[in-house]
C-alpha positions as CSV (number, residue, x, y, z in Angstrom):
1,M,96.6,128.9,134.3
2,K,95.8,128.0,130.7
3,K,97.8,125.1,129.2
4,I,98.9,124.4,125.5
5,F,100.6,121.3,124.4
6,V,102.6,121.8,121.2
7,L,102.9,118.7,119.0
8,T,105.4,118.5,116.1
9,G,106.9,115.6,114.2
10,E,110.0,116.9,112.6
11,P,112.5,119.9,112.6
12,S,110.6,122.0,110.1
13,G,107.4,121.7,112.1
14,D,109.4,122.6,115.3
15,K,110.5,125.8,113.5
16,L,107.1,126.7,112.3
17,A,105.5,126.1,115.8
18,S,108.2,128.2,117.4
19,T,107.2,131.3,115.2
20,V,103.7,131.2,116.6
21,I,104.5,130.3,120.2
22,S,107.2,133.0,120.5
23,K,104.5,135.5,119.5
24,L,102.0,134.0,121.9
25,K,104.5,134.0,124.9
26,K,105.0,137.8,124.4
27,N,101.2,138.5,124.5
28,N,100.2,135.9,127.0
29,L,102.6,135.3,129.9
30,D,100.0,133.2,132.0
31,I,100.2,130.0,129.8
32,K,101.9,126.7,130.7
33,Y,103.5,124.7,127.8
34,S,104.7,121.2,127.2
35,C,105.6,119.8,123.9
36,V,107.0,117.2,121.4
37,G,109.5,119.5,119.8
38,G,113.2,120.2,118.9
39,T,115.8,123.0,119.3
40,H,113.5,125.9,118.3
41,L,110.8,125.1,120.8
42,N,113.5,124.3,123.4
43,S,115.0,127.7,122.9
44,L,111.7,129.3,124.0
45,G,112.0,127.3,127.3
46,I,109.6,124.6,126.4
47,K,110.9,121.2,127.2
48,S,110.1,118.2,124.9
49,I,108.7,115.1,126.6
50,Y,111.3,113.2,124.4
51,D,113.8,113.7,121.6
52,L,112.2,114.7,118.3
53,K,114.6,112.2,116.5
54,E,112.7,109.4,118.0
55,I,109.6,110.0,115.7
56,T,111.3,111.4,112.6
57,Y,110.8,108.9,109.9
58,I,110.7,109.4,106.2
59,G,109.0,107.4,103.4
60,F,106.5,104.7,103.4
61,T,108.9,101.8,103.8
62,S,110.6,103.5,106.9
63,V,107.2,103.9,108.5
64,L,106.2,100.2,107.7
65,L,109.6,99.0,109.1
66,N,109.1,101.0,112.3
67,I,105.2,100.6,112.6
68,F,105.2,99.1,116.1
69,K,107.8,101.7,117.4
70,I,105.7,104.5,115.9
71,R,102.4,103.1,117.4
72,K,104.0,102.8,120.8
73,K,105.3,106.4,120.5
74,I,101.7,107.6,119.5
75,N,100.2,105.9,122.5
76,E,102.9,107.3,124.8
77,T,102.4,110.8,123.5
78,V,98.6,110.6,124.0
79,D,99.1,109.5,127.6
80,K,101.5,112.5,128.3
81,I,99.0,114.9,126.6
82,I,96.1,113.5,128.7
83,E,98.2,113.7,131.8
84,F,99.0,117.4,131.0
85,K,95.4,118.3,130.6
86,P,95.9,121.1,128.2
87,D,93.2,123.5,127.1
88,I,94.5,123.4,123.5
89,L,96.5,120.7,121.6
90,F,98.3,122.7,119.0
91,S,99.7,120.2,116.3
92,V,101.9,121.3,113.6
93,D,102.5,119.5,110.2
94,S,103.6,115.8,110.1
95,P,99.9,114.6,109.8
96,D,100.7,110.9,109.8
97,F,102.0,111.3,113.4
98,T,100.4,114.4,114.8
99,L,96.8,113.9,113.6
100,R,96.9,110.3,114.8
101,V,97.7,111.7,118.2
102,A,95.1,114.3,118.0
103,E,92.4,111.9,117.0
104,K,93.1,109.7,120.0
105,V,93.3,112.6,122.4
106,K,89.9,114.0,121.3
107,K,88.2,110.6,121.9
108,I,89.6,110.5,125.4
109,N,89.0,114.1,126.2
110,P,86.6,115.9,124.0
111,N,87.1,119.1,125.9
112,I,90.6,119.6,124.7
113,K,90.5,122.0,121.7
114,T,92.4,120.6,118.7
115,I,94.1,123.2,116.4
116,H,96.2,121.9,113.5
117,Y,98.7,124.2,111.8
118,V,99.7,123.4,108.1
119,A,96.8,121.6,106.6
120,P,97.3,118.1,105.3
121,Q,98.0,118.3,101.6
122,V,94.7,116.9,100.5
123,W,95.1,118.6,97.0
124,V,98.1,116.2,96.5
125,W,96.4,112.9,97.5
126,R,93.6,111.3,99.6
127,E,91.2,114.2,99.5
128,G,88.6,112.0,101.3
129,R,90.6,112.3,104.5
130,I,88.9,115.7,105.2
131,K,85.7,114.0,106.4
132,K,87.6,112.2,109.0
133,F,89.3,115.4,110.1
134,K,85.9,116.9,110.9
135,K,85.4,114.4,113.7
136,F,88.5,115.5,115.8
137,L,89.8,118.9,114.6
138,D,88.3,122.0,115.9
139,H,90.3,124.4,113.6
140,V,92.8,124.1,110.8
141,L,95.4,126.9,110.0
142,L,96.1,127.2,106.3
143,L,99.3,128.2,104.8
144,F,97.9,128.8,101.3
145,N,94.6,130.5,100.4
146,F,93.8,127.9,97.6
147,E,93.4,125.3,100.4
148,K,90.3,126.9,101.8
149,K,87.7,125.5,99.4
150,Y,88.6,122.0,100.5
151,F,87.8,122.6,104.1
152,D,84.9,124.9,103.6
153,K,83.3,122.1,101.7
154,E,83.2,120.0,104.8
155,N,82.3,123.0,107.1
156,I,85.6,122.6,109.0
157,N,86.6,125.8,110.9
158,N,89.7,127.1,109.0
159,T,91.8,130.3,108.7
160,F,94.2,131.3,106.0
161,V,97.2,132.5,108.0
162,G,99.9,132.6,105.3
163,H,103.2,131.0,105.4
164,P,105.8,132.4,107.9
165,L,108.7,131.7,105.4
166,L,107.3,134.4,103.1
167,E,107.6,137.0,105.7
168,R,110.8,139.1,105.8
169,N,112.4,139.2,109.3
170,N,114.7,142.0,110.1
171,K,117.2,140.0,112.1
172,A,120.3,141.5,113.5
173,K,123.3,141.4,111.2
174,T,126.2,139.1,112.0
175,D,129.7,139.7,110.8
176,L,130.4,137.0,108.3
177,S,133.7,138.2,107.1
178,N,135.4,135.1,108.5
179,L,133.0,132.8,106.6
180,I,132.5,134.7,103.3
181,N,135.3,135.3,100.9
182,K,134.6,138.2,98.7
183,D,136.4,136.5,95.8
184,K,133.8,133.7,95.9
185,K,130.3,133.6,94.8
186,I,128.0,131.7,97.1
187,I,125.9,128.8,96.1
188,S,123.5,127.6,98.9
189,L,122.9,124.0,99.3
190,F,119.8,122.5,101.2
191,A,120.0,118.7,101.7
192,G,116.8,118.5,104.0
193,S,116.0,118.7,107.6
194,R,115.6,114.9,108.2
195,A,118.7,112.9,108.8
196,S,117.6,110.2,106.2
197,E,117.3,112.9,103.5
198,T,120.7,114.4,104.5
199,I,122.4,111.0,104.3
200,L,120.9,110.4,100.8
201,L,121.5,113.9,99.3
202,V,124.9,115.0,100.7
203,P,127.0,112.5,98.7
204,I,125.2,113.6,95.5
205,L,125.8,117.3,96.3
206,I,129.4,116.6,97.2
207,D,129.9,115.1,93.7
208,F,128.2,118.0,92.1
209,I,130.7,120.3,94.0
210,K,133.5,118.3,92.6
211,L,132.3,118.7,89.1
212,M,131.8,122.6,89.6
213,N,135.3,122.7,91.0
214,D,136.7,121.0,87.9
215,K,135.3,123.8,85.7
216,F,135.3,126.8,88.1
217,N,137.3,128.2,91.0
218,N,135.1,131.2,92.1
219,Y,132.4,129.4,94.1
220,L,131.8,128.9,97.8
221,F,129.3,126.1,98.7
222,V,127.5,126.5,101.9
223,F,125.4,123.6,103.3
224,H,122.3,124.9,105.3
225,A,121.9,122.2,108.0
226,T,119.8,121.7,111.2
227,D,121.8,121.5,114.5
228,E,121.0,117.7,114.4
229,N,122.5,117.2,110.9
230,K,125.5,119.6,111.0
231,N,127.9,117.2,112.5
232,Y,127.2,114.5,110.0
233,I,127.8,116.8,107.1
234,N,131.0,118.2,108.7
235,E,132.4,114.7,109.2
236,Y,131.5,113.8,105.7
237,V,133.1,117.0,104.3
238,K,136.2,116.6,106.5
239,D,137.1,113.4,104.6
240,I,136.7,115.0,101.3
241,K,139.4,117.6,101.8
242,L,137.6,120.4,99.7
243,N,138.4,123.9,100.8
244,N,135.3,125.7,99.4
245,I,132.6,124.1,101.5
246,E,131.1,125.5,104.7
247,V,128.3,124.1,106.8
248,V,126.0,126.5,108.8
249,S,123.2,125.9,111.3
250,N,122.5,129.1,113.0
251,E,119.3,130.6,111.6
252,N,120.4,134.1,111.5
253,I,123.6,133.2,109.6
254,K,121.8,130.9,107.3
255,S,119.3,133.7,106.4
256,Q,122.2,136.1,105.6
257,I,124.2,133.5,103.6
258,L,121.1,132.9,101.6
259,S,120.5,136.6,100.9
260,N,124.1,136.8,99.7
261,S,123.8,133.7,97.4
262,I,123.6,133.9,93.7
263,F,122.0,130.4,93.5
264,A,120.5,127.7,95.4
265,V,120.1,123.9,95.1
266,S,117.3,122.7,97.4
267,K,115.6,119.6,98.5
268,S,111.9,119.8,97.7
269,G,110.1,121.2,100.7
270,T,109.1,124.3,102.6
271,V,112.6,125.6,102.6
272,S,112.2,126.3,98.9
273,L,109.7,129.1,99.8
274,E,112.4,130.8,102.0
275,I,114.7,130.6,98.9
276,C,112.0,132.2,96.8
277,N,111.3,134.9,99.2
278,S,114.9,135.8,99.4
279,R,114.8,136.3,95.5
280,V,117.4,133.7,94.8
281,P,117.2,131.6,91.7
282,S,117.2,127.8,92.3
283,I,116.6,124.3,91.3
284,I,114.8,121.6,93.1
285,I,116.0,118.1,93.9
286,Y,114.6,115.0,95.5
287,K,115.2,111.3,95.7
288,M,113.9,108.3,97.6
289,N,114.2,104.7,97.4
290,F,112.5,102.9,94.4
291,L,109.6,101.4,96.4
292,N,108.7,104.7,98.0
293,F,108.9,106.4,94.7
294,M,106.6,103.9,93.0
295,I,104.0,104.2,95.8
296,V,104.2,108.1,95.7
297,K,103.9,107.9,91.9
298,F,100.8,105.8,92.1
299,L,99.1,107.8,94.8
300,V,99.7,111.4,94.1
301,K,97.5,113.4,91.7
302,I,99.9,116.4,91.0
303,K,102.7,116.6,88.4
304,Y,105.3,118.7,90.4
305,A,107.0,118.6,93.8
306,N,107.5,122.3,94.3
307,I,104.6,124.5,95.5
308,I,105.4,127.3,93.1
309,N,105.2,124.8,90.2
310,I,102.1,123.2,91.6
311,I,100.3,126.6,91.8
312,N,101.3,127.5,88.3
313,D,100.9,123.9,87.0
314,R,104.2,124.3,85.1
315,E,107.9,124.1,86.0
316,V,108.8,127.7,87.0
317,I,111.7,126.2,89.0
318,P,113.4,123.2,87.4
319,E,113.0,119.9,89.3
320,L,115.4,117.0,89.3
321,I,113.5,114.1,90.8
322,Q,114.6,110.5,91.3
323,N,116.7,109.3,88.5
324,E,117.4,112.9,87.4
325,C,118.7,113.7,90.9
326,N,122.4,113.0,90.3
327,S,125.5,115.0,90.3
328,E,125.7,115.3,86.5
329,E,122.2,116.6,86.0
330,I,122.5,119.0,88.9
331,F,125.8,120.3,87.4
332,K,124.3,120.7,84.0
333,S,121.2,122.5,85.3
334,V,123.1,124.9,87.5
335,V,125.7,125.8,84.9
336,Y,123.0,126.3,82.3
337,L,121.2,128.8,84.4
338,L,124.3,130.6,85.7
339,K,125.3,131.1,82.1
340,N,121.8,132.6,81.2
341,P,121.0,135.3,83.7
342,T,117.9,136.2,81.7
343,L,116.5,132.8,82.6
344,M,117.2,133.4,86.3
345,D,115.6,136.8,86.1
346,K,112.6,135.4,84.4
347,Q,112.3,132.7,87.2
348,I,112.5,135.4,90.0
349,N,109.9,137.5,88.2
350,E,107.5,134.7,87.9
351,I,108.0,133.6,91.6
352,N,107.4,137.1,92.8
353,N,104.1,137.2,90.9
354,T,103.0,133.9,92.5
355,L,104.2,134.9,96.1
356,N,102.1,138.1,95.9
357,E,99.1,135.9,95.4
358,I,99.6,133.6,98.3
359,K,100.9,135.9,101.1
360,S,98.9,136.8,104.1
361,K,98.0,140.4,104.6
362,T,99.4,140.4,108.1
363,S,101.8,137.7,109.4
364,S,101.2,134.0,109.9
365,A,102.3,134.1,113.5
366,D,99.8,137.0,114.3
367,E,97.0,135.2,112.5
368,A,97.7,131.9,114.2
369,C,98.1,133.6,117.7
370,S,94.7,135.2,117.2
371,V,93.0,131.9,116.5
372,L,94.7,130.2,119.6
373,S,93.9,133.2,121.7
374,S,90.3,133.0,120.8
375,Y,90.0,129.3,121.9
376,L,91.8,130.2,125.2
377,T,89.2,132.9,126.1
378,S,86.1,131.1,124.8
């Protein structure tokens, strides 16, 4: 029986990995799995060797403060993978964790094929890392076609698979009549998948909702949360006593809520592509502590946080980063766009043109499965 170890480092990677593994499990029943994952991989019957929360850190200072704990977890993970003896180590995103593990695994057992899904963003910073990847990665799966030139340059096997969030899924419809009030227009809120992001952004978004409620009475605000963060948001909201806030974590319901939204306020990250693919106008927000921000500002070589803006080299989707990420600025930006529907239409049209350029011709899961299968049979 062939074996695959799936290695993720945060909830978004767990979700991405599950889209591929669910497809692979349908086509190949005779495969044994183990993983470092969360609720999505667990729903496929793949048990994680430990709770994903134990390695989900954000920001440079958090990593530095937990460096010994992280190093211990890396070594523990390497030991478990070597003990499992997989044919393939399938690592997904979170390169600061997953690729450190992959590098150590490859040194101990070169026969394990290492395939990494979601290429490290070398176009953002540290392009020289690619030379190091060549020593321990057998194949890299790219979400965006513009990334290919960086890996071709170093003769690293790579495949453009496209981004799964750009694929429309025909999920079963759920009756949302008990959740959606027809008299209210929905604004979707995304405070991030990591607990540290949620803790930082939820208070800002709650203050934004209060400002909106002072001026309008026809909006329902829906927080899209992970299962891990839902309880925190519900507890926070419970104490606020606002009656136009809901919190959802079910993926199917979140998708339907988003498709019924007139606007979205989203933390910068992969979820913004899901919003774009749903043709919902939005703004991007992000905030981190001052030291982390200064480090990032010094290191990165791009002007924007959002991938749509990066590709276009201009602000197609408004970004409120760091000091601008406050309730008043969010309020002003949202109200301005809501009062100017032509600007929202222009944003959606420009997004559509960009998405058409970066979509895979098939599906990301199919392309990734094809690569994994080829290594299983080689």
